[in-house]
C-alpha positions in Angstrom: 149.2 80.0 171.1 149.1 81.4 174.6 151.6 83.3 176.7 152.3 83.2 180.4 151.4 86.3 182.5 151.4 88.6 179.5 147.8 89.8 179.3 148.6 93.3 180.3 147.3 96.3 178.5 149.7 98.3 176.5 149.8 100.5 173.5 152.5 100.3 170.9 153.5 103.9 170.7 156.6 103.8 168.6 156.7 103.6 164.8 159.9 101.9 164.2 161.4 101.6 160.7 162.1 98.3 159.0 165.8 98.2 158.5 168.2 95.8 156.9 165.5 93.2 156.0 163.3 94.4 153.1 164.3 94.5 149.4 163.3 97.5 147.3 159.5 98.0 146.9 157.8 95.2 145.1 160.8 92.8 145.3 160.1 89.1 145.7 163.1 87.1 144.7 164.9 83.8 144.9 168.2 84.6 146.5 171.2 82.7 147.9 172.0 84.4 151.3 174.7 82.9 153.4 173.2 79.7 154.9 173.4 78.9 158.6 176.5 77.1 159.6 176.4 73.5 158.4 173.7 74.0 155.8 174.0 73.3 152.1 172.0 74.5 149.2 170.1 77.7 148.3 167.4 79.5 150.2 164.5 81.0 148.4 163.7 84.4 150.0 160.3 86.0 149.8 160.2 89.6 150.9 157.0 91.7 150.8 156.7 94.7 148.6 156.0 98.2 149.7 152.4 97.6 150.6 153.4 94.8 153.0 156.3 96.6 154.5 154.4 99.5 156.1 153.3 98.1 159.4 152.5 95.1 161.5 148.8 95.5 161.5 146.4 98.3 162.3 144.9 98.0 165.7 142.1 100.4 164.9 143.4 103.3 166.8 144.5 105.3 163.8 148.1 105.0 164.6 150.9 102.9 163.1 152.2 99.7 164.6 155.4 99.4 162.7 157.8 96.5 163.1 161.5 97.0 163.6 164.0 94.5 162.2 167.8 94.9 162.6 170.5 93.3 160.6 170.9 89.5 161.2 173.9 88.5 163.3 176.6 86.1 162.1 175.5 82.5 161.5 176.0 80.2 164.5 173.0 77.8 164.5 173.3 74.7 162.4 170.5 73.9 159.9 170.6 70.6 158.0 170.2 70.6 154.2 166.7 70.1 152.9 165.6 69.2 149.4 164.1 71.3 147.9 165.7 74.4 149.3 163.8 76.1 152.2 161.7 79.2 151.5 162.2 82.1 153.8 159.6 84.8 154.4 160.6 88.2 155.9 157.9 90.5 157.0 154.5 90.6 158.8 152.5 87.5 159.7 149.6 86.3 161.9 148.4 83.1 163.4 144.8 82.2 164.3 143.2 79.1 165.7 141.0 78.3 162.7 142.3 78.5 159.1 140.1 81.4 157.6 138.0 80.8 154.6 139.4 81.7 151.2 137.3 84.9 150.9 138.8 86.2 154.1 142.4 85.2 153.0 141.8 87.0 149.7 140.5 90.1 151.4 143.4 90.2 153.9 146.0 89.6 151.1 144.6 92.6 149.2 144.0 95.1 152.0 146.4 94.2 154.9 150.2 94.3 155.4 150.3 90.6 156.3 152.0 88.1 154.0 152.3 85.0 156.2 149.7 83.0 158.1 150.0 80.4 160.7 147.9 77.2 160.3 147.3 74.6 163.0 147.7 71.5 160.9 148.0 68.7 163.5 148.8 67.5 167.0 146.7 65.9 169.7 146.8 69.0 171.9 145.5 71.3 169.0 142.7 73.5 170.4 140.9 73.8 167.0 141.1 70.2 166.1 138.3 70.5 163.5 139.6 72.6 160.6 136.7 73.1 158.2 138.7 75.1 155.7 142.2 73.6 155.9 142.4 71.3 152.9 145.0 70.6 150.1 143.0 72.9 147.9 143.0 75.7 150.5 146.8 75.3 150.7 147.2 75.5 147.0 144.9 78.5 146.5 146.3 80.6 149.4 149.9 80.1 148.3 149.0 80.7 144.7 147.6 84.1 145.8 150.8 85.1 147.5 150.5 83.8 151.1 153.4 82.1 152.9 152.2 79.5 155.4 153.5 78.7 158.9 152.5 75.1 159.7 152.0 74.6 163.5 151.8 71.2 165.2 150.5 71.1 168.8 151.7 67.8 170.0 152.2 66.4 173.5 153.0 69.1 176.1 155.7 69.4 178.7 154.9 67.3 181.9 155.2 70.6 183.9 153.0 72.7 181.5 151.4 75.6 183.2 148.2 75.7 181.4 145.7 73.3 182.9 143.8 72.9 179.6 146.9 71.0 178.3 147.1 68.5 181.2 145.4 65.6 179.3 148.2 65.8 176.6 151.4 65.5 178.6 154.6 64.0 177.4 155.1 60.4 178.7 158.1 60.8 181.0 158.9 57.1 180.7 159.2 57.2 176.9 159.7 60.8 175.7 162.0 59.9 172.8 159.6 57.3 171.4 156.7 59.7 171.8 158.6 62.5 170.0 159.6 60.2 167.2 156.0 59.0 166.8 154.5 62.5 166.8 157.2 63.8 164.5 156.2 61.1 162.1 152.6 62.1 162.5 153.5 65.7 161.7 155.2 64.6 158.5 152.2 62.5 157.5 149.7 65.4 158.2 151.9 67.9 156.4 152.2 65.7 153.3 148.5 65.1 153.2 147.9 68.9 152.9 150.5 69.3 150.2 153.2 70.8 152.4 156.3 69.4 150.8 159.7 68.4 152.1 161.8 71.5 152.7 158.9 73.0 154.6 159.4 74.2 158.2 156.9 72.6 160.7 156.7 74.4 164.0 156.1 72.5 167.3 154.0 74.5 169.7 155.1 73.9 173.3 153.1 76.0 175.7 154.8 77.6 178.8 156.2 75.1 181.3 158.2 75.2 184.6 161.8 75.5 183.5 163.0 75.2 187.2 161.9 71.5 187.2 165.0 69.7 186.1 163.4 66.3 185.5 160.6 67.9 183.5 163.0 69.9 181.4 165.0 66.8 180.6 162.0 64.9 179.4 160.7 67.8 177.4 164.1 68.3 175.7 164.3 64.6 174.8 160.9 64.7 173.2 161.7 67.8 171.2 165.0 66.4 170.0 163.3 63.2 168.9 160.5 65.2 167.1 163.2 67.2 165.3 165.1 64.1 164.1 161.9 62.6 162.8 161.2 65.7 160.7 164.8 65.9 159.4 164.8 62.3 158.4 161.8 63.0 156.2 163.4 66.1 154.6 161.5 68.8 156.7 162.8 71.6 158.8 161.9 71.7 162.5 160.7 74.9 164.1 159.8 75.5 167.8 157.3 77.9 169.4 157.1 78.7 173.1 157.1 81.6 175.6 160.3 83.5 175.5 160.7 83.1 179.2 159.9 79.4 179.2 160.6 77.0 176.3 162.7 79.4 174.4 165.0 80.2 177.4 165.2 76.4 178.0 166.3 75.7 174.4 168.8 78.6 174.4 170.4 77.1 177.5 170.6 73.7 175.7 172.1 75.3 172.7 174.8 77.0 174.8 175.5 73.6 176.4 176.1 72.0 173.0 172.9 69.9 172.8 172.3 68.2 169.5 169.1 68.0 167.4 167.7 71.4 168.3 165.1 73.1 166.1 166.2 74.9 162.9 164.0 78.0 163.7 162.7 79.6 166.8 159.4 81.3 167.3 159.4 83.2 170.6 156.3 84.7 172.2 156.9 88.0 174.1 154.0 90.4 174.2 153.9 94.0 175.3 157.2 95.0 173.6 157.9 96.4 170.1 158.2 93.8 167.4 161.9 92.9 166.9 163.9 89.9 165.8 167.2 91.1 167.3 166.3 92.4 170.8 165.0 89.3 172.5 166.8 89.0 175.9 166.5 85.3 176.1 168.5 84.6 173.0 172.1 85.3 172.3 172.7 87.6 169.3 174.2 84.7 167.2 171.5 82.2 168.2 169.1 81.0 165.4 170.5 83.3 162.7 170.2 84.1 159.9 166.7 83.7 158.7 165.5 81.5 161.7 163.5 83.8 164.0 159.8 84.7 164.5 158.6 87.1 167.2 155.0 86.8 168.3 154.6 90.3 169.8 150.8 90.8 170.3 148.1 88.4 171.1 144.3 88.0 170.8 143.6 91.2 168.8 140.7 91.5 166.3 141.5 93.2 163.0 139.3 93.8 159.9 140.4 94.2 156.3 138.2 94.2 153.3 135.2 93.7 155.5 136.6 90.5 157.0 137.4 90.2 160.7 139.8 87.8 162.4 141.1 87.4 166.0 144.8 86.9 165.6 148.2 86.9 167.2 150.7 89.2 165.4 154.0 88.0 164.3 157.2 89.4 162.8 159.2 86.9 160.6 162.5 86.2 159.1 162.2 82.5 159.0 161.5 79.4 156.8 157.9 78.7 155.8 156.0 76.0 154.0 157.1 74.7 150.5 154.1 74.0 148.3 154.2 72.7 144.8 
């Protein structure tokens, strides 16, 4: 994932306390929190223990980078029922282009504060299209060792995408609904092939685009809505990643206007600010709550744990993840 105009140097200097999100140390439970408006069924909540709740990843400067999470606002975003119940992870996560090998995943699970990992499992615009490690066995072993997975699908991009590297993969403005339906079905197929079961949240990665272009916005939204419907028809939850000032602002505007078939969870990229799920200015306090937000707050940083190094983007989660087994 990339972010528009955010490659500015900064240092996270505040050590903010995780509040209102984590259970007592070591707790990992199945709970029944209040579901979003319109939902049915239980939600399995996975919360890291004390070792995972300390910080959002050491950047090597000897200081703490601690994520702040406030209490969730009242539910206002409708999420359809899924069978089985969705699993929610609350805590620190990362995403990286290539799924790491199992030895690296084991080392990071043991020595880092991270408990969730983004995996790029499909889509024609996926940068790392060859995933040597990403197999059904990898999915089973990583989840068995305690990881929660964030499946990311990089499908067709907005016709007014700002990254030139995505230009060959634009949404067809003549048939955005058909394309969204087709690529949603492809996401379901690819997820099932890896053992990511119904009830999983699959996240559509839509890189930054020009939200002042009305026609482009309309085609992009039509594609997203069709992709969402295709996932829900197969029993999956739909998630959406984009720049906070681009796609996320667009979808929040659509939500306020009463648009249907919007994503169940939102993953907003805003770098250079403290990690927070409640302070995002592009989102109303009651939008995509509870348990439906991810903040990508730092990009392209190299970290090493247990002798294994990865270049990652850092994320803070309180959102649905993959269901496996």
